[in-house]
C-alpha positions, -999 to 999 in steps of 0.1 A, spaced: -228 -582 77 -241 -547 82 -234 -536 47 -256 -562 33 -284 -553 58 -282 -515 45 -281 -526 7 -311 -548 13 -329 -522 34 -336 -544 61 -353 -533 94 -338 -541 128 -303 -529 125 -286 -521 159 -256 -498 164 -237 -484 192 -221 -450 190 -189 -438 207 -166 -408 208 -128 -411 207 -108 -399 237 -100 -361 239 -71 -351 217 -50 -339 248 -53 -374 265 -19 -389 274 -11 -418 250 -10 -445 277 -46 -433 288 -58 -436 253 -48 -472 251 -65 -478 285 -96 -462 273 -96 -483 241 -91 -513 260 -122 -505 282 -143 -496 252 -133 -530 234 -142 -550 263 -175 -533 267 -184 -534 232 -169 -567 218 -198 -590 230 -226 -565 223 -255 -578 200 -248 -550 175 -244 -549 138 -219 -522 139 -202 -494 158 -204 -457 150 -174 -434 157 -185 -397 158 -165 -368 144 -171 -340 169 -172 -304 160 -177 -271 178 -212 -260 174 -209 -227 193 -224 -209 161 -254 -228 163 -268 -211 194 -261 -181 216 -265 -203 247 -236 -211 267 -222 -246 261 -229 -267 295 -196 -285 288 -166 -270 272 -157 -281 237 -126 -304 237 -113 -316 202 -110 -354 201 -88 -378 183 -94 -385 146 -122 -412 147 -108 -429 116 -72 -432 130 -86 -444 164 -107 -469 148 -80 -487 128 -52 -483 153 -66 -484 189 -97 -504 180 -81 -524 152 -89 -557 172 -125 -550 173 -139 -572 146 -170 -553 135 -181 -530 108 -175 -494 117 -193 -462 105 -168 -432 105 -185 -399 108 -169 -370 89 -178 -333 96 -173 -327 59 -168 -291 61 -139 -291 84 -117 -313 59 -98 -302 27 -107 -319 -6 -74 -337 -2 -80 -349 34 -115 -361 26 -102 -378 -6 -74 -396 14 -99 -409 41 -122 -424 14 -95 -442 -3 -81 -456 27 -116 -468 40 -121 -505 41 -145 -520 13 -161 -543 37 -157 -529 73 -160 -491 67 -191 -470 60 -192 -432 65 -219 -406 74 -210 -370 62 -223 -343 87 -230 -307 74 -221 -273 93 -241 -268 125 -252 -234 112 -251 -211 82 -226 -191 101 -200 -219 107 -172 -215 81 -166 -246 59 -140 -259 34 -167 -276 12 -203 -277 12 -224 -309 17 -232 -310 -22 -195 -308 -30 -186 -336 -4 -213 -359 -19 -201 -352 -53 -165 -360 -43 -177 -392 -27 -192 -402 -60 -162 -395 -80 -136 -412 -55 -154 -442 -39 -188 -445 -54 -190 -481 -38 -183 -469 -3 -216 -469 15 -227 -435 27 -251 -424 52 -266 -390 61 -280 -373 91 -317 -367 98 -333 -346 123 -370 -355 128 -376 -327 151 -369 -303 121 -399 -317 104 -421 -302 130 -409 -266 123 -404 -271 83 -423 -301 74 -397 -311 47 -376 -335 65 -387 -365 42 -377 -345 12 -344 -337 26 -336 -374 33 -348 -382 -4 -325 -355 -18 -297 -369 0 -306 -404 -13 -304 -390 -47 -268 -378 -40 -257 -412 -27 -269 -420 8 -281 -454 15 -290 -450 51 -297 -423 78 -287 -419 114 -311 -395 134 -303 -370 162 -311 -382 197 -348 -391 199 -370 -380 228 -399 -364 208 -419 -394 197 -444 -375 178 -420 -356 157 -403 -388 148 -437 -405 138 -447 -374 119 -415 -377 100 -417 -414 93 -454 -411 81 -446 -384 56 -414 -404 45 -436 -434 38 -464 -418 19 -441 -397 -3 -420 -427 -12 -453 -446 -19 -466 -417 -41 -433 -414 -60 -425 -452 -61 -392 -446 -44 -377 -474 -23 -372 -464 13 -338 -467 27 -331 -477 65 -336 -449 92 -316 -455 124 -329 -437 154 -305 -427 181 -315 -431 217 -295 -415 245 -298 -422 281 -298 -391 303 -284 -394 340 -284 -359 353 -298 -324 349 -264 -313 335 -266 -340 309 -302 -329 302 -291 -293 296 -264 -306 273 -287 -326 252 -309 -297 249 -280 -273 240 -271 -299 212 -306 -295 198 -323 -326 211 -361 -318 214 -375 -329 248 -412 -323 252 -419 -301 282 -440 -329 300 -411 -354 296 -387 -329 307 -407 -324 337 -408 -361 345 -372 -365 342 -364 -335 363 -387 -346 392 -379 -383 388 -365 -403 417 -339 -418 394 -335 -397 362 -313 -423 345 -336 -451 351 -367 -429 340 -347 -418 307 -338 -455 298 -375 -466 302 -388 -438 283 -360 -444 256 -371 -480 254 -408 -470 252 -400 -446 223 -382 -472 203 -410 -498 208 -435 -474 195 -414 -463 166 -406 -500 157 -443 -509 160 -453 -480 138 -426 -486 112 -433 -523 110 -470 -517 104 -462 -497 73 -431 -516 62 -405 -487 68 -371 -502 75 -358 -486 107 -329 -494 133 -316 -483 164 -284 -465 176 -277 -462 212 -250 -437 226 -240 -420 256 -235 -383 255 -218 -382 288 -188 -402 299 -197 -409 334 -195 -447 339 -231 -450 353 -244 -434 321 -224 -454 297 -235 -486 317 -272 -474 312 -267 -472 275 -256 -508 274 -285 -518 296 -308 -499 271 -291 -517 241 -294 -551 256 -332 -545 263 -338 -535 228 -318 -563 212 -337 -588 232 -369 -576 217 -357 -568 182 -341 -601 176 
């Protein structure tokens, strides 16, 4: 069970991430999409499914969003209604700042003890209005459902700029986080720098390390590449050049994603850091979704 792997701080956890259909989608189409997703996911060699809670991040950057923001169905409702037949643990994201205290409390009270975990996500910028701070959300969780497994978000690329991502992670651990899921990883060096500082800080302070789940995201077009950059995913200039000029950008990105995971896993294993992998597709195009499944199967075959 995923919960036990997290509690035991095991390495090699594999997750798959999806976004619910758009809120304006017709009910019959929602059911069709859910059926396709369940058929695609049901036999995957994964420990659990992530369902993202999408929020508008326009305040994070002045750059124009490559794709228009469209609100999605509530991921918790979608998981327990349309995806009810999908018998696997589900990690429900919650953009904490957009919920009232009552709404977040209700979600935590209704979440399953054994089949649900959650990840709280903060505001995309200081300018984004919120109903509660992350510190308040963490305190509420400890009060309402201390036994519910809680995860946090980590951004290894931020470590390069500020050098404190490892201490951010450990502060969140003190507030109840038992695992972390990263933003999409293309900058291998930044991720290794973060892991190294995380390891040695834990070693020096005699602090147990919790699992870090690295997210891998195939890129199938220049538009997807621009969207990933808009989301804040750091792509080294040399790698961006390779992708832009590749004969098949999707195949190239899948190969690099697999390489990055192999490098991160080997580095983490050498130090005994528990790491895992989350595969997603930020695009809904069938070819990119299928590429994410191919990447997952490649990684699972080597991680087993």
